C-alpha positions in Angstrom: 181.2 85.0 160.9 183.4 82.1 162.0 180.9 81.3 164.9 178.0 81.2 162.4 179.9 78.8 160.2 180.5 76.6 163.3 176.8 76.5 164.1 175.9 75.5 160.6 178.4 72.7 160.6 177.4 71.5 164.1 173.6 71.3 163.4 174.2 69.8 160.0 176.3 67.0 161.5 173.8 66.5 164.4 170.8 66.0 162.2 172.6 63.7 159.8 173.7 61.5 162.8 170.1 61.5 164.2 168.6 60.5 160.9 171.1 57.7 160.4 170.3 56.3 163.8 166.6 56.1 163.1 166.9 54.1 159.9 167.1 50.3 160.3 169.5 49.9 157.4 172.2 48.3 159.6 169.8 46.1 161.5 169.4 42.4 160.7 166.3 41.8 158.5 164.6 39.7 161.2 164.8 42.5 163.8 163.1 45.2 161.7 159.7 46.3 163.1 157.6 47.6 160.2 156.4 46.2 156.9 157.9 49.0 154.8 161.3 48.1 156.3 161.2 44.7 154.7 163.9 44.5 152.0 164.7 42.3 149.1 168.2 40.7 149.0 169.5 38.4 146.4 170.4 35.7 148.9 167.2 36.0 151.1 163.6 35.0 150.5 161.0 36.6 152.8 157.7 35.4 154.1 155.2 36.5 156.8 153.7 34.7 159.8 150.4 35.7 161.4 148.5 34.3 164.3 144.7 34.6 164.4 141.6 33.9 166.4 138.4 33.1 164.5 134.8 32.7 165.5 132.5 30.6 163.2 128.8 30.4 163.3 126.0 29.2 161.1 123.8 26.2 160.5 124.4 22.5 160.3 122.3 20.1 158.3 122.3 16.3 158.8 120.8 13.8 156.3 118.8 10.7 157.2 117.8 7.4 155.8 114.6 5.5 156.4 113.8 1.9 155.7 111.2 -0.7 156.6 107.6 -1.9 155.9 105.7 0.3 158.3 102.7 1.9 156.6 101.7 4.3 159.3 104.8 6.5 159.2 104.1 10.1 158.6 107.4 12.0 158.5 111.1 11.7 159.5 113.1 14.9 160.2 116.7 15.8 160.9 116.1 19.5 161.4 118.7 22.2 160.6 120.2 23.6 163.7 122.8 26.2 164.7 126.4 25.5 165.6 129.3 27.5 167.0 133.1 27.1 166.5 136.1 28.9 168.0 139.5 28.4 166.3 143.1 29.5 166.8 145.5 29.3 163.9 148.7 30.3 162.1 148.9 31.8 158.7 152.0 31.3 156.6 152.5 33.9 153.9 148.8 34.3 153.2 148.9 30.9 151.6 148.9 28.0 154.1 146.7 27.9 157.3 146.9 25.5 160.2 144.3 25.7 163.0 142.6 24.0 165.9 139.8 24.9 168.3 136.5 23.7 169.7 133.1 23.4 168.1 129.6 22.5 169.3 126.7 21.0 167.4 123.3 19.6 168.3 122.2 16.5 166.4 118.5 15.6 166.0 116.5 12.7 164.5 112.7 12.9 165.0 110.3 10.2 163.7 106.5 10.9 163.4 104.0 8.1 163.1 100.3 8.1 162.4 99.1 6.3 165.5 99.9 9.0 166.8 103.4 8.3 168.2 106.6 10.3 168.2 110.2 9.5 168.8 112.5 12.5 169.6 116.3 11.7 169.6 118.9 14.3 170.1 122.5 14.7 171.2 125.0 17.5 171.9 128.4 17.0 170.2 131.6 18.8 171.1 134.5 18.4 168.6 138.2 19.2 168.6 139.2 20.1 165.0 142.6 20.0 163.3 142.5 21.6 159.9 144.9 22.7 157.2 143.9 25.0 154.3 145.5 26.5 151.3 144.8 29.6 149.2 144.0 28.5 145.7 142.9 31.8 144.1 143.5 35.4 144.9 140.4 37.3 143.8 142.0 40.7 144.0 145.7 40.4 143.0 146.4 44.1 143.3 145.4 44.7 146.9 145.4 41.0 147.9 142.3 41.6 150.0 140.1 38.6 148.9 141.0 34.9 148.8 139.4 31.6 148.0 140.7 28.7 150.2 140.1 25.0 150.3 141.1 22.6 153.0 140.7 19.3 154.9 140.8 18.2 158.5 139.9 15.7 161.2 137.5 16.2 164.2 137.8 14.4 167.5 134.8 14.1 169.7 135.8 15.3 173.2 132.6 14.8 175.2 131.4 11.4 176.5 128.0 10.5 175.0 125.1 8.7 176.6 125.3 5.8 174.2 122.6 4.0 176.1 119.9 2.1 174.3 116.4 3.3 175.4 113.7 0.8 174.7 110.1 0.4 175.8 107.0 -1.6 174.9 103.5 0.0 174.8 100.2 -1.7 174.5 97.1 -0.3 172.7 93.8 -0.1 174.7 90.5 -1.0 173.1 87.0 -0.4 174.3 85.8 -3.5 172.6 87.4 -6.8 171.6 90.0 -6.0 168.9 90.2 -7.6 165.4 93.0 -9.8 164.4 94.4 -7.1 162.1 94.4 -4.5 164.8 97.7 -3.5 166.3 98.5 -5.0 169.7 101.6 -3.1 170.8 104.6 -1.0 169.9 108.1 -1.6 171.0 110.8 0.9 170.1 114.4 1.9 170.9 116.6 4.9 170.2 120.4 4.8 169.9 122.5 7.8 170.8 125.8 7.4 169.0 128.4 9.5 167.2 131.9 8.3 166.2 135.1 9.5 168.0 136.6 10.6 164.7 135.3 12.2 161.5 136.8 13.9 158.5 135.9 17.1 156.7 136.5 19.1 153.6 136.0 22.8 153.6 135.9 25.9 151.3 136.0 29.6 152.3 135.8 33.0 150.6 137.6 35.4 152.8 138.0 39.2 152.5 140.0 41.7 154.5 138.1 44.5 156.2 141.4 45.8 157.6 144.8 44.1 158.0 143.7 42.9 161.5 140.1 42.0 160.8 138.6 39.7 158.2 135.2 38.3 157.3 134.5 35.1 155.3 131.7 32.8 154.0 132.4 29.1 154.2 130.9 25.7 153.8 132.2 22.3 154.8 131.1 18.7 154.7 131.7 16.2 157.6 131.9 12.5 157.0 131.2 10.5 160.2 130.4 7.0 159.0 127.2 5.1 160.0 127.5 5.1 163.8 125.0 8.0 164.3 121.6 8.5 165.9 118.9 6.0 165.0 115.3 5.2 165.8 113.8 1.8 165.5 110.1 0.9 165.9 108.1 -2.4 165.7 104.3 -2.4 165.3 102.9 -5.7 166.5 99.5 -7.0 165.4 97.1 -9.5 167.1 97.5 -11.9 164.2 101.3 -12.2 164.9 102.5 -9.9 162.1 105.0 -7.2 162.7 105.8 -4.0 160.8 109.3 -2.6 161.3 110.8 0.9 160.7 114.4 2.0 161.1 115.4 5.7 160.7 119.0 6.8 161.1 121.3 9.7 160.4 123.6 9.3 157.4 127.3 9.8 157.9 127.3 13.2 156.2 126.6 16.7 157.5 126.7 20.1 155.8 127.9 23.1 157.8 127.8 26.6 156.4 128.0 30.1 157.8 130.0 33.2 158.6 133.6 33.5 159.8 135.0 36.4 161.7 138.8 36.6 162.2 141.2 38.8 164.2 144.8 38.7 163.1 148.0 39.4 165.0 150.6 41.8 163.5 152.6 40.3 160.7 155.9 38.8 161.6 158.5 38.8 158.8 160.9 35.9 158.4 163.8 35.4 156.0 165.3 32.3 154.6 168.6 32.0 153.0 168.8 30.9 149.4 172.4 29.9 149.8 173.1 26.4 150.9 
């Protein structure tokens, strides 16, 4: 009977000790591993840190401006094209986001004339973005699984462009003596330019598929000034008159598409409220 009582006391003490060793109650808050171990203390405020890798893809639309007195112009196009962007960032408490990465876009400006004559002008652009964003609305406040974010940033062009000016003069051929009001020649030039720095504003609706994987829809506008692609053409007549046409990209682009993001585990941090 005494031996049985000894066994009961021994195993009871053993399991109580083992259980007390598994709990992180006596650990410092910063060293606790799991989310459910995060505690609330009167003198501590907690926040989370997450690192993430995101891949953006979609379409980019540039806008153009045309001016001149050429009557034989048919159409000017800056066609919509695809773009890609890879970003690495840090998420502070699901509220503030800071990220950088690399993005690629293809710019195009194509001018079509009724002679017929075509000018095709294009350029590949690689940008290094630095962006900051903020959550302005939690769409699902219970599960906190969907967010609306707005932000701003700057983009640095990292590739060296061929900013050469391509120009040429072409003469029309006639099977009989031309009239004075017939065109004699065409001279044209294309400029391949894009500024070293541009600015952006962005907006994104983001939803959590899991804690580690998220999907989002976003749109952003880039402002790059007036130093962009341009086409210039002069139509010269035998009577000495000249008609001129200048087409150029405006300093505004619209990007929109899909965002896929992979998050790191959440790292919990604590800040003392006591000075």
